[in-house]
C-alpha positions in Angstrom: 0.0 0.0 0.0 1.4 3.4 -1.1 1.7 6.1 1.5 0.3 9.4 0.1 1.9 12.6 1.3 -0.7 14.9 3.0 0.3 17.8 0.8 0.0 15.9 -2.4 -3.5 14.5 -1.7 -5.0 18.0 -1.5 -6.2 19.3 -4.9 -7.1 22.7 -3.5 -4.4 25.3 -3.4 -4.7 27.5 -0.3 -3.5 31.1 -0.6 -1.9 32.6 2.4 -3.3 36.1 3.3 -1.2 39.2 2.8 0.9 37.7 0.0 1.2 38.9 -3.6 -1.2 36.2 -4.7 -3.9 37.4 -2.3 -5.2 40.4 -4.2 -8.6 41.7 -5.1 -9.8 43.8 -8.0 -9.8 47.5 -7.3 -12.6 49.4 -9.1 -11.6 52.1 -11.5 -12.9 55.6 -11.7 -15.9 55.0 -13.9 -17.0 52.0 -11.8 -16.8 54.2 -8.7 -18.8 56.9 -10.5 -21.6 54.6 -11.6 -21.8 53.0 -8.1 -22.2 56.3 -6.4 -24.2 58.3 -9.0 -27.9 58.5 -7.9 -29.0 59.5 -11.3 -27.4 56.5 -12.9 -28.9 54.2 -10.3 -32.4 55.7 -10.9 -32.0 55.1 -14.7 -30.9 51.4 -14.1 -33.9 51.0 -11.7 -36.3 52.2 -14.4 -34.7 49.9 -17.1 -34.8 46.9 -14.9 -38.4 47.5 -14.0 -39.4 48.0 -17.6 -37.7 44.6 -18.5 -39.5 42.9 -15.6 -42.8 44.4 -16.7 -42.3 43.1 -20.3 -41.5 39.6 -19.0 -44.6 39.6 -16.8 -46.8 40.8 -19.6 -45.5 38.2 -22.0 -46.2 35.5 -19.4 -49.9 36.4 -19.2 -50.6 35.6 -22.8 
């Protein structure tokens, strides 16, 4: 019977925190603007509601 090393049996690579591999995406300027702009959020709210209304109306036929 072969002895399997504990490190070799794991297929998941664990990343240590605070290393160069442990980085997250930083949003750019436009992304920050769109996330904080109330006017843009209102426009997206209207667009999403129109799309939902269309889907609901199509389902009633």
